[in-house]
N, C-alpha and C positions, 0 to 999 in steps of 0.2 A: 256897602258891605265893609265891615271893619277889617283892620289888618289881621286881627286875631282869627277872624272867621276864614279869611283867605289862607292863612297859614295852616288852619285846621284841615281845610279841604285839600290842600297840597300834600299834607301828611297822609290823609286817607287814600289819595291816589297812589302815593308811593307804596303804602301798605298793601293796596290791592294789587298793584303791579308786581310787588315782591312775592305776594301770595300766589298770583297767577304763574309767575316764573318758577317758583318752587314746585307748584302742582305739575307744571309741564315737565320739569326735570324729573319729578318722581314718576311720572307716566313713562317718560323715555327710559329711565332706569329699569322700570318694571318690564317694559317691552324688551329691553336688552337681556334682562335676566330670564324672561320667558323664552326668548329665542335661544339662549344658551341651553336651557333644559331641553328644548325640542331637538337639539343636535346630539344629546347624550343617548347612549344605549340604555336598555333596561338594566343591565348588570351594573353599569356605572352609576345610575341613579340609586340602585339598591345599596351599593357601597357607600354612597354619600349619605344615605339615610342612617346606615349603621354607624358612620363616623360621628353623627350628630345625635345619636340616641333615639332615632325615630324608628318606627316599625317599617320593615322593608317588604312586607307582603302586599298582595293585591296586584291588579293589572297595571300595565305601563302608565295609563292615564291617571289611575289612583295614586301611584307613587309620585308622578310628576306634580299632581295637585298638592300632595302632602309637602313636597319640597317648596313649592311656591308659597304656600301658607306659612311655612316655617321661616323662609327668608324675607317674606313681605308681611309685616305686622299691619293688618288692615285698620287697626284703631288709630294708628299714627301715620300710616303711609310710608313708614321707614323700615328698612331691613333690620333684622336682629343685630347684625354686625354693626350697622350704623349706630344703634342705641348703645351698644356696649362700648363703643370707641368715641362717643360724642364729646366726652370730657377731655380727651387727649388731642383731638384734631381741631384745627382752626376752621372757621366758617368758610374761609376763602378757598382752601384746597381740599375741603372735605369730600366734595363730590368726585374729584378726580381719584383720590385715594380709595374711595369706596368702589369705583369701577375697576381699579387695579386689583383690589382684593378679590372681587368677584371673578376676574379672569385668572388670577395666579393661584388662588388658594381654594376657594369653594368650587370653582368650575375649571379644573386644569385640563380637561379633555374636550376639545372642541372638534368640530367636523374635520378640520385640517390635520389634527394630530390625535385622532381617536385611539390609535393603538400604541401610543407612546407618551409618557409623561415627562420625558427629558426635554430640555430646551433645544431650540433649533440647532445651535452650535454643537452641543453634545451629540445630537442625533446625527449630524453630518459626520462627526468623528467616528461613531460606531459604524455607520455605513461604509465609510472609507476603509476602516480596518477590516471589515468583512470582505470587501473587494480585494484588499491587498493580500489576504490569505487564500483567496480562491485561485484557480488556474487561469482565469481571465481577469484583466484589470481594466478599470475605466480609463478613457483616454484623457480626462481632465485631471490635472495635477494641481492640488491646492496645498496651502501651508499645513492644514490639518492632516492631509494624507501623508505628507512627509514625516510629520511628527509621529503618527501612528505606525508608520513603517519601522521606526526605530524602537517602538515598544513591542510590537508583535512580530514573531518570526514569520517570514514569507517563503513558500517553496518556489516562488518564481525567481529564477536565477538572474533574470535581466533587470531586476529592480535596482535603481541607482538612487544615491542620496541627492538632496536638493543642492549640494555644492556644484554639481555638474548637470545643469538643466539641459544643455544640448544633448548630452549623452543619454539623459533620461527620456527625452522626447523622441530621440531616434531609435532607442532600443525598446520601447514600450511594446510588448507583444500584442498582437491582435487577438480577436476572439476565436480565431481558427486554431487547430491543433498545432503543437510545437513542431519545429522542423525535424524530420527524421534523421537519426544519426547515420553518418556515412559508413558504408560497409567496408571492413578491412579486407583487402584483396590478398591472395596468397603471394608471399614473397615481398610484400610491401613494408615489412617491419624489420628493424635491425635486431639480429639475434642477441641474446644475453651474453655477457662476457663468460668465457670458459665453460659454456654449456656442454661442449663436446667432452670435457674431462668428467663431468658429473654423469653424463649420459653413458660413457664407457664403463664407469664404475657400476652402474645399475646393470648394464649388459653382463658384466662379470658375475655380479651377485645373482643374477637370474639365469645363469648358464645351465644350472641343473634342472630347470623347469619343474620345480617341486611345489609350486603355489597351488592353492585350491582350484583355480581356473584351468590349470594345466591337465587336471584329471577329470574335472566335472564341468568345465565351461562349454560354451557354445561351439567351440572348435574340436573339443576332444570327444564328446558324447555322441554326436550324430553317426548314423550307420552309412558307410560309404558302399557297402556291398549290395545295397538294394537299388542302386541306380542314382543318377544325378538329381532327378526330380525329387525323389524321397529324401536324399541327403539335403538338398536345399530347403525343403520343407521342414525337416527336423532342426536345421540351423535356425530357421525362423521361430519355431516353437520354443527352442531352448532359450533364445533371447527374450521372447515374450514372457516366459516363466521366470526369468532372472530378476525382473524388477522387484525391488524390496525383498529379495530372497537370497540367502547364501548359496554359493555354488555347490556345496555338498548336498543341500536339499534339492537343488535343480537337477543335479546328476542322479540322485535317487529317484526323483519323479520322472525324469526322462526314461530311465530304465523300466519303470512300471508301465509307461505309455508304450514303449517299444515292445513289451511282452503282449500288450493289448493289441498292438498293430498301429504304428505311428505313421500312417499315410494320410494324404488329403482325403481320399474317398472314405476311408474307415472312420476318421474323425468327423467327416460330414454325416456319416450314417449313425454315429453314436449319439444316443440322447444325452441331453445336458445333465441330467441327474447322475448318470453313470460317469460321464466325463468329470464332473465336479468331484465325485468320490475318488477318482484316480489321481487328481492333482490337489487333493485337500491339504497337503503339507506346505504348499507354497503360499507366500503372502498374497492376500486379496484374491483368493482362488475363485470366489464367486464372480468377480469381474472378469477374471482371466478365462473362466469357462465360457462366459458370454462372448468375449472377444474371439476365442478360438473357434466357436461355432460360426460366428459371423465371417471370420477370415476364410474358413473352409468353404463356406457358401460362395464367397467372392472368387476364390481360386478355381473352384469347379466350374463356375459360370463364365468367368472372364479370361482365365489363363490356362485353361486345359490342365487343370490340377498341378500347375507349376506356380512358382512365386513370381511376383513382378520383377522385371529385369533392371529397373532403375530405382535410385533412392527416392526420387520424387513420387513414383507410383507406390513404393513401399510405405511411405509416410501417410498415404491415404488410407491404409488398412487400419481397422480399429485396434487400439492398444500398441501401435508402433510409432515411436518418436524418432528424432534425428539420430540419437546415439545408436539405437538398435539398427536403424537402416544403414548407417555407414559400416557398422561391424558385420552385418549380414552380407552387404555388398562385398566386403573384403574376404570374408570366409567362404561364401558360397560361390562367388563369381571370380575371385582372385584379382580384383581391381579396387582402387581407392580414389574416389572423387572428394572424400572428406575424411575427417578423423572422428571416430566415436570416442567421446569423452564421458567417463563416469565420475562418480563422486570422489573416488580415490585420486584420480588424475587432477580433478579440479582443486582438491585440497593441497596436494603435493606441489603442483606447479605454482600455486599462490604462495606456499611456504618458501619455495625457492626463488620467488620474485621473478619467475619467468613470465608470468602474466599478472594482471591486476584486474580481477573479474569478480562478479557476484554470483554468476550462475555457470553451470557446465557449458551451456551454449556460448556464452561470452568467452570462456576459456578455449573452446574449440576454434572460434573465429580468430582469437589472438595467436593461438598456437600455429594455425595454418598460415598466419601472417609471416612467420620467420623459420619454421621448421622445414628443412629440405624435403622435397616431395618424396624421395626414396625412403624416407623414414615413416611416412604416413601409414603404411600397411602393418608395421610392427609395433608402433608406439603404444597401442592400446594393450596388447598382451603383455608387453614388457613392463609397463608402469602400473597397470592394474595388479599384476602379480606381485610387484614390489610393494605396493600399497597394502595388499592383503597380508603379506609376510610381516611388514613393519607394524601392523595393528594386531593381527591374530597369531603370529608365530614369532614373537620377539626373541625367544631363546635361539631359534634356528638362524634368524637373520643376523644376530650379534656374532654368533660363532662363525658364520660365513664372512662377516666383515673382518674379523680378526685373522682369518686364514687367507684373505684375498691379497693381491699384490700391492695394494695401497690401503693398509688398515686404518691409518690415521684419517685419510680423506673419507673412507667409508663410514667410520664411526661419527665423524663430523656430519656427514650427510644424514645418518640416522637421527642424530640429535636435532638437526634442522627440521626434519619432517615429523617431529613429535615424539620420538622414542627417548625416554629418560634412560640413557645408557648406563650411568652410574647406579641408578636404582635397580635396573634389570641385571646388571652385572653382580650386584650383591646377592640377588636371589639365586643366581647360577654359580656363585662362588668363583666369579671371574674378575673380581675387582683388581687384583694385582696385575693381571694380564692387560686389562684395559688401561689402568694407570701407567703401565710400563710404556705403552705406545704413546699415550698423550704426553707424559712427562719427557719421554725421549724426544719427542717432536719439539718441545719447548727449548 
């Protein structure tokens, strides 16, 4: 055999080997592509069809076959993408680039990341940021988590920056609920500076007892001559009606009920429709009718037509909260185990910086922390009346401030709790008198 024949046979073997290798590669590529389509959902394949201008109707198998036919040109054994990019890619790295294209562009959603098209690193960032803004945090701290903490605000107060890793690891909260705030005990707080001076000014301004609650409140309206049980029940009813209702309306409604017969047994016997008509002027009268009927039933059944003797039992009654319970205890039984705080007191004591609170209940707790116990029984009537006058009867309260023994301090107090003294003085033609005291004090 000649050298040329041997050379020709060798070239043929190389050609056959190359062809076989190419065929094997194409089969492997087709198998990979088929496997990728098998991991896709029906909606994902429909979306891919629309992106490439293919029909997206039919069953799942029909759509998958349509995509396989599109990406695998059977006449050449090469994918459409391979044909479009053959001029730009070299023969050595062409196969690797094709596989990368299939994974990254045409088939972005695999079985492991079916619900997200973001890369793994970005996905970790999103997961970390979500956990950072939730009430429970993951125990693993990564660089990505630290970066997202600086981007998104987190309500978890124990979050620390990556500069103090020890503090971060030791203060990371667990999945359990946050530690309960320690209760403020009576007498455990330092009283505000000069609080007695301001308190005594309010006592002087309220000496005439001319605020709305002095004539129509829960202490003024109940009937004492019908006995202690009836009196205590009427105190309870007056406080229940007072929620979201002005004292003048409460007083009017209480007198209507008293004409009807305001006793436990009579309210228990009165049908809900009649009772609702009797108290129709108070706020939320439908709910209050329901509560009054329920309370009357409980008092007849469990308390011999009397009211509960303790604050804890009172708060178990429908429609009765802490504020009402403490005031009822003080008025009906003459004792105080707590302070009833309403919205007037909550607003004023925050204006005076005597407390720093967001709710009346927080105000009550802080106030009990420093106010002397002997003041607990009087503080509600005193300051609620002052709040009513400073909001509803500005003319009267300014005139009383000008006539009191310390007019400058009284006017400053009114200004502090929200009364625009100069504006109101102009309406009353009292500008000169007000300025005389203020300028004289300068």
